[in-house]
PDB file with one MODEL, atoms N, CA, C and O in Angstrom:
MODEL        1
ATOM      1  N   UNK A   1      18.193   0.805  55.546  1.00  0.00           N
ATOM      2  CA  UNK A   1      18.988   2.200  54.675  1.00  0.00           C
ATOM      3  C   UNK A   1      18.194   2.553  53.606  1.00  0.00           C
ATOM      4  O   UNK A   1      17.652   3.658  53.591  1.00  0.00           O
ATOM      5  N   UNK A   2      18.060   1.801  52.755  1.00  0.00           N
ATOM      6  CA  UNK A   2      17.441   2.189  51.691  1.00  0.00           C
ATOM      7  C   UNK A   2      16.739   2.777  51.233  1.00  0.00           C
ATOM      8  O   UNK A   2      16.569   3.526  50.270  1.00  0.00           O
ATOM      9  N   UNK A   3      15.777   1.925  52.933  1.00  0.00           N
ATOM     10  CA  UNK A   3      13.835   3.066  53.093  1.00  0.00           C
ATOM     11  C   UNK A   3      14.123   3.918  54.158  1.00  0.00           C
ATOM     12  O   UNK A   3      13.163   3.990  54.925  1.00  0.00           O
ATOM     13  N   UNK A   4      15.360   4.787  54.596  1.00  0.00           N
ATOM     14  CA  UNK A   4      15.556   5.754  54.918  1.00  0.00           C
ATOM     15  C   UNK A   4      15.685   6.568  53.635  1.00  0.00           C
ATOM     16  O   UNK A   4      14.880   7.475  53.422  1.00  0.00           O
ATOM     17  N   UNK A   5      16.559   6.317  52.863  1.00  0.00           N
ATOM     18  CA  UNK A   5      16.946   7.497  51.146  1.00  0.00           C
ATOM     19  C   UNK A   5      15.498   7.203  50.573  1.00  0.00           C
ATOM     20  O   UNK A   5      14.879   8.251  50.386  1.00  0.00           O
ATOM     21  N   UNK A   6      14.986   6.374  50.334  1.00  0.00           N
ATOM     22  CA  UNK A   6      14.174   6.816  49.537  1.00  0.00           C
ATOM     23  C   UNK A   6      12.356   7.799  50.643  1.00  0.00           C
ATOM     24  O   UNK A   6      11.556   8.624  50.200  1.00  0.00           O
ATOM     25  N   UNK A   7      12.411   7.307  51.707  1.00  0.00           N
ATOM     26  CA  UNK A   7      12.428   8.627  52.247  1.00  0.00           C
ATOM     27  C   UNK A   7      12.659   9.761  52.646  1.00  0.00           C
ATOM     28  O   UNK A   7      12.028  10.226  53.595  1.00  0.00           O
ATOM     29  N   UNK A   8      13.396  10.292  52.153  1.00  0.00           N
ATOM     30  CA  UNK A   8      14.230  11.073  51.802  1.00  0.00           C
ATOM     31  C   UNK A   8      14.474  11.811  51.111  1.00  0.00           C
ATOM     32  O   UNK A   8      15.114  12.839  51.332  1.00  0.00           O
ATOM     33  N   UNK A   9      13.691  11.190  49.395  1.00  0.00           N
ATOM     34  CA  UNK A   9      13.507  11.951  48.412  1.00  0.00           C
ATOM     35  C   UNK A   9      12.120  11.765  48.272  1.00  0.00           C
ATOM     36  O   UNK A   9      11.508  12.264  47.327  1.00  0.00           O
ATOM     37  N   UNK A  10      11.451  10.930  49.340  1.00  0.00           N
ATOM     38  CA  UNK A  10       9.696  11.785  49.535  1.00  0.00           C
ATOM     39  C   UNK A  10       9.297  12.980  50.301  1.00  0.00           C
ATOM     40  O   UNK A  10       8.469  13.790  49.885  1.00  0.00           O
ATOM     41  N   UNK A  11       9.659  13.032  50.973  1.00  0.00           N
ATOM     42  CA  UNK A  11       9.791  14.126  51.762  1.00  0.00           C
ATOM     43  C   UNK A  11       9.693  15.552  50.796  1.00  0.00           C
ATOM     44  O   UNK A  11       8.784  16.354  50.581  1.00  0.00           O
ATOM     45  N   UNK A  12      11.947  15.364  50.063  1.00  0.00           N
ATOM     46  CA  UNK A  12      11.677  16.398  49.092  1.00  0.00           C
ATOM     47  C   UNK A  12      10.115  16.342  48.110  1.00  0.00           C
ATOM     48  O   UNK A  12       9.184  17.147  48.138  1.00  0.00           O
ATOM     49  N   UNK A  13      10.249  15.246  47.389  1.00  0.00           N
ATOM     50  CA  UNK A  13       9.490  15.685  46.265  1.00  0.00           C
ATOM     51  C   UNK A  13       8.365  16.599  46.865  1.00  0.00           C
ATOM     52  O   UNK A  13       7.939  17.441  46.075  1.00  0.00           O
ATOM     53  N   UNK A  14       7.623  16.584  48.531  1.00  0.00           N
ATOM     54  CA  UNK A  14       6.882  17.242  49.090  1.00  0.00           C
ATOM     55  C   UNK A  14       7.166  18.289  49.116  1.00  0.00           C
ATOM     56  O   UNK A  14       6.523  19.090  48.437  1.00  0.00           O
ATOM     57  N   UNK A  15       8.068  18.645  49.782  1.00  0.00           N
ATOM     58  CA  UNK A  15       8.023  19.714  49.901  1.00  0.00           C
ATOM     59  C   UNK A  15       8.501  20.783  48.485  1.00  0.00           C
ATOM     60  O   UNK A  15       8.524  22.010  48.585  1.00  0.00           O
ATOM     61  N   UNK A  16       8.836  20.075  47.284  1.00  0.00           N
ATOM     62  CA  UNK A  16       8.892  20.706  46.406  1.00  0.00           C
ATOM     63  C   UNK A  16       7.696  20.926  45.406  1.00  0.00           C
ATOM     64  O   UNK A  16       7.462  21.763  44.535  1.00  0.00           O
ATOM     65  N   UNK A  17       7.054  19.851  45.885  1.00  0.00           N
ATOM     66  CA  UNK A  17       4.865  20.236  45.661  1.00  0.00           C
ATOM     67  C   UNK A  17       4.288  21.209  46.508  1.00  0.00           C
ATOM     68  O   UNK A  17       3.684  21.965  45.747  1.00  0.00           O
ATOM     69  N   UNK A  18       4.134  21.634  47.775  1.00  0.00           N
ATOM     70  CA  UNK A  18       4.116  22.201  48.097  1.00  0.00           C
ATOM     71  C   UNK A  18       4.677  23.815  48.101  1.00  0.00           C
ATOM     72  O   UNK A  18       4.117  24.774  48.632  1.00  0.00           O
ATOM     73  N   UNK A  19       5.839  23.811  47.411  1.00  0.00           N
ATOM     74  CA  UNK A  19       6.177  25.255  46.705  1.00  0.00           C
ATOM     75  C   UNK A  19       5.583  25.561  46.086  1.00  0.00           C
ATOM     76  O   UNK A  19       4.859  26.555  46.157  1.00  0.00           O
ATOM     77  N   UNK A  20       5.737  24.462  44.890  1.00  0.00           N
ATOM     78  CA  UNK A  20       5.026  24.662  43.385  1.00  0.00           C
ATOM     79  C   UNK A  20       3.378  25.461  44.360  1.00  0.00           C
ATOM     80  O   UNK A  20       3.011  26.611  44.603  1.00  0.00           O
ATOM     81  N   UNK A  21       2.997  24.503  44.555  1.00  0.00           N
ATOM     82  CA  UNK A  21       1.639  25.083  45.304  1.00  0.00           C
ATOM     83  C   UNK A  21       0.624  26.596  45.789  1.00  0.00           C
ATOM     84  O   UNK A  21      -0.544  26.986  45.783  1.00  0.00           O
ATOM     85  N   UNK A  22       2.257  27.132  46.250  1.00  0.00           N
ATOM     86  CA  UNK A  22       2.281  27.856  47.194  1.00  0.00           C
ATOM     87  C   UNK A  22       2.265  28.731  46.015  1.00  0.00           C
ATOM     88  O   UNK A  22       1.262  29.445  46.022  1.00  0.00           O
ATOM     89  N   UNK A  23       3.035  28.920  45.000  1.00  0.00           N
ATOM     90  CA  UNK A  23       3.659  30.147  43.541  1.00  0.00           C
ATOM     91  C   UNK A  23       2.348  29.827  43.268  1.00  0.00           C
ATOM     92  O   UNK A  23       1.614  30.805  43.414  1.00  0.00           O
ATOM     93  N   UNK A  24       1.477  28.289  42.745  1.00  0.00           N
ATOM     94  CA  UNK A  24       0.398  28.143  42.202  1.00  0.00           C
ATOM     95  C   UNK A  24      -1.109  29.649  42.462  1.00  0.00           C
ATOM     96  O   UNK A  24      -1.997  30.221  41.830  1.00  0.00           O
ATOM     97  N   UNK A  25      -0.312  29.594  44.169  1.00  0.00           N
ATOM     98  CA  UNK A  25      -1.567  30.100  44.954  1.00  0.00           C
ATOM     99  C   UNK A  25      -1.246  31.646  44.868  1.00  0.00           C
ATOM    100  O   UNK A  25      -1.982  32.619  45.033  1.00  0.00           O
ATOM    101  N   UNK A  26      -0.079  31.563  44.595  1.00  0.00           N
ATOM    102  CA  UNK A  26       0.018  33.259  44.572  1.00  0.00           C
ATOM    103  C   UNK A  26      -0.212  33.728  42.526  1.00  0.00           C
ATOM    104  O   UNK A  26      -0.788  34.650  41.950  1.00  0.00           O
ATOM    105  N   UNK A  27       0.293  32.966  42.222  1.00  0.00           N
ATOM    106  CA  UNK A  27      -0.378  33.293  41.059  1.00  0.00           C
ATOM    107  C   UNK A  27      -1.516  33.517  40.479  1.00  0.00           C
ATOM    108  O   UNK A  27      -1.680  34.403  39.639  1.00  0.00           O
ATOM    109  N   UNK A  28      -2.809  32.369  41.063  1.00  0.00           N
ATOM    110  CA  UNK A  28      -3.920  32.841  41.326  1.00  0.00           C
ATOM    111  C   UNK A  28      -4.445  33.630  41.940  1.00  0.00           C
ATOM    112  O   UNK A  28      -5.607  33.370  41.627  1.00  0.00           O
ATOM    113  N   UNK A  29      -4.518  34.559  42.708  1.00  0.00           N
ATOM    114  CA  UNK A  29      -4.212  35.284  43.769  1.00  0.00           C
ATOM    115  C   UNK A  29      -4.305  36.615  43.010  1.00  0.00           C
ATOM    116  O   UNK A  29      -5.185  37.471  42.917  1.00  0.00           O
ATOM    117  N   UNK A  30      -2.739  36.436  42.365  1.00  0.00           N
ATOM    118  CA  UNK A  30      -2.860  37.783  41.495  1.00  0.00           C
ATOM    119  C   UNK A  30      -3.978  37.698  39.792  1.00  0.00           C
ATOM    120  O   UNK A  30      -4.411  38.548  39.013  1.00  0.00           O
ATOM    121  N   UNK A  31      -4.018  36.846  39.844  1.00  0.00           N
ATOM    122  CA  UNK A  31      -5.171  36.996  37.662  1.00  0.00           C
ATOM    123  C   UNK A  31      -6.161  37.553  38.737  1.00  0.00           C
ATOM    124  O   UNK A  31      -6.480  38.742  38.765  1.00  0.00           O
ATOM    125  N   UNK A  32      -6.800  36.274  39.946  1.00  0.00           N
ATOM    126  CA  UNK A  32      -8.148  37.142  40.109  1.00  0.00           C
ATOM    127  C   UNK A  32      -7.769  38.836  40.696  1.00  0.00           C
ATOM    128  O   UNK A  32      -8.582  39.602  40.180  1.00  0.00           O
ATOM    129  N   UNK A  33      -6.873  39.513  41.523  1.00  0.00           N
ATOM    130  CA  UNK A  33      -6.777  40.789  41.258  1.00  0.00           C
ATOM    131  C   UNK A  33      -7.028  41.480  40.332  1.00  0.00           C
ATOM    132  O   UNK A  33      -7.604  42.567  40.364  1.00  0.00           O
ATOM    133  N   UNK A  34      -6.632  40.931  39.448  1.00  0.00           N
ATOM    134  CA  UNK A  34      -5.888  41.989  38.016  1.00  0.00           C
ATOM    135  C   UNK A  34      -7.223  41.301  37.443  1.00  0.00           C
ATOM    136  O   UNK A  34      -7.210  41.484  36.226  1.00  0.00           O
ATOM    137  N   UNK A  35      -8.603  40.438  37.898  1.00  0.00           N
ATOM    138  CA  UNK A  35      -9.798  40.269  37.229  1.00  0.00           C
ATOM    139  C   UNK A  35     -10.375  41.297  37.862  1.00  0.00           C
ATOM    140  O   UNK A  35     -11.080  42.084  37.230  1.00  0.00           O
ATOM    141  N   UNK A  36     -10.288  41.351  38.393  1.00  0.00           N
ATOM    142  CA  UNK A  36     -11.103  42.331  39.435  1.00  0.00           C
ATOM    143  C   UNK A  36     -11.243  43.768  39.386  1.00  0.00           C
ATOM    144  O   UNK A  36     -12.259  44.435  39.579  1.00  0.00           O
ATOM    145  N   UNK A  37      -9.519  44.327  38.964  1.00  0.00           N
ATOM    146  CA  UNK A  37      -9.817  45.092  38.625  1.00  0.00           C
ATOM    147  C   UNK A  37      -9.941  45.660  36.879  1.00  0.00           C
ATOM    148  O   UNK A  37     -10.026  46.766  36.345  1.00  0.00           O
ATOM    149  N   UNK A  38      -9.909  44.667  36.538  1.00  0.00           N
ATOM    150  CA  UNK A  38     -10.351  45.374  35.235  1.00  0.00           C
ATOM    151  C   UNK A  38     -12.501  44.942  35.006  1.00  0.00           C
ATOM    152  O   UNK A  38     -13.277  45.278  34.110  1.00  0.00           O
ATOM    153  N   UNK A  39     -12.675  44.292  36.003  1.00  0.00           N
ATOM    154  CA  UNK A  39     -14.675  44.207  36.321  1.00  0.00           C
ATOM    155  C   UNK A  39     -14.270  45.436  36.579  1.00  0.00           C
ATOM    156  O   UNK A  39     -14.985  46.144  35.870  1.00  0.00           O
ATOM    157  N   UNK A  40     -13.242  46.394  37.425  1.00  0.00           N
ATOM    158  CA  UNK A  40     -14.536  47.598  37.861  1.00  0.00           C
ATOM    159  C   UNK A  40     -13.684  48.676  36.536  1.00  0.00           C
ATOM    160  O   UNK A  40     -13.961  49.857  36.746  1.00  0.00           O
ATOM    161  N   UNK A  41     -13.264  48.590  35.972  1.00  0.00           N
ATOM    162  CA  UNK A  41     -13.026  49.191  35.006  1.00  0.00           C
ATOM    163  C   UNK A  41     -13.477  49.348  33.699  1.00  0.00           C
ATOM    164  O   UNK A  41     -13.270  50.287  32.929  1.00  0.00           O
ATOM    165  N   UNK A  42     -14.376  47.909  33.466  1.00  0.00           N
ATOM    166  CA  UNK A  42     -14.626  47.358  32.749  1.00  0.00           C
ATOM    167  C   UNK A  42     -16.500  48.008  33.073  1.00  0.00           C
ATOM    168  O   UNK A  42     -17.409  47.343  32.575  1.00  0.00           O
ATOM    169  N   UNK A  43     -16.773  48.996  33.718  1.00  0.00           N
ATOM    170  CA  UNK A  43     -17.976  49.066  33.890  1.00  0.00           C
ATOM    171  C   UNK A  43     -18.918  48.037  35.090  1.00  0.00           C
ATOM    172  O   UNK A  43     -19.945  48.502  35.584  1.00  0.00           O
ATOM    173  N   UNK A  44     -18.390  46.529  35.487  1.00  0.00           N
ATOM    174  CA  UNK A  44     -18.715  46.121  36.305  1.00  0.00           C
ATOM    175  C   UNK A  44     -19.756  44.852  35.849  1.00  0.00           C
ATOM    176  O   UNK A  44     -20.707  44.303  36.404  1.00  0.00           O
ATOM    177  N   UNK A  45     -19.349  44.751  35.075  1.00  0.00           N
ATOM    178  CA  UNK A  45     -19.452  43.676  34.141  1.00  0.00           C
ATOM    179  C   UNK A  45     -19.419  42.147  34.447  1.00  0.00           C
ATOM    180  O   UNK A  45     -18.302  41.639  34.353  1.00  0.00           O
ATOM    181  N   UNK A  46     -20.590  41.214  34.843  1.00  0.00           N
ATOM    182  CA  UNK A  46     -20.864  40.180  35.477  1.00  0.00           C
ATOM    183  C   UNK A  46     -20.465  39.342  34.621  1.00  0.00           C
ATOM    184  O   UNK A  46     -20.472  38.181  35.029  1.00  0.00           O
ATOM    185  N   UNK A  47     -19.938  39.584  33.044  1.00  0.00           N
ATOM    186  CA  UNK A  47     -19.746  37.973  32.260  1.00  0.00           C
ATOM    187  C   UNK A  47     -18.186  38.068  32.467  1.00  0.00           C
ATOM    188  O   UNK A  47     -17.734  36.941  32.266  1.00  0.00           O
ATOM    189  N   UNK A  48     -17.114  39.009  32.806  1.00  0.00           N
ATOM    190  CA  UNK A  48     -16.071  38.611  33.219  1.00  0.00           C
ATOM    191  C   UNK A  48     -15.170  38.314  34.464  1.00  0.00           C
ATOM    192  O   UNK A  48     -15.032  39.009  35.471  1.00  0.00           O
ATOM    193  N   UNK A  49     -14.680  37.299  34.200  1.00  0.00           N
ATOM    194  CA  UNK A  49     -14.018  36.067  35.133  1.00  0.00           C
ATOM    195  C   UNK A  49     -13.501  36.152  35.311  1.00  0.00           C
ATOM    196  O   UNK A  49     -12.938  35.302  36.000  1.00  0.00           O
TER     197      UNK A  49
ENDMDL
END
């Protein structure tokens, strides 16, 4: 019984982690897009990352 409870908690934490990871990926994508647009605006300088 305790094993089942701990496993449920584990799955819950996994879901929370994957949700957090998805949010991180979305934010990274957003930052990349912004960086790309600023790079284009600044005359496509290679030092802007």
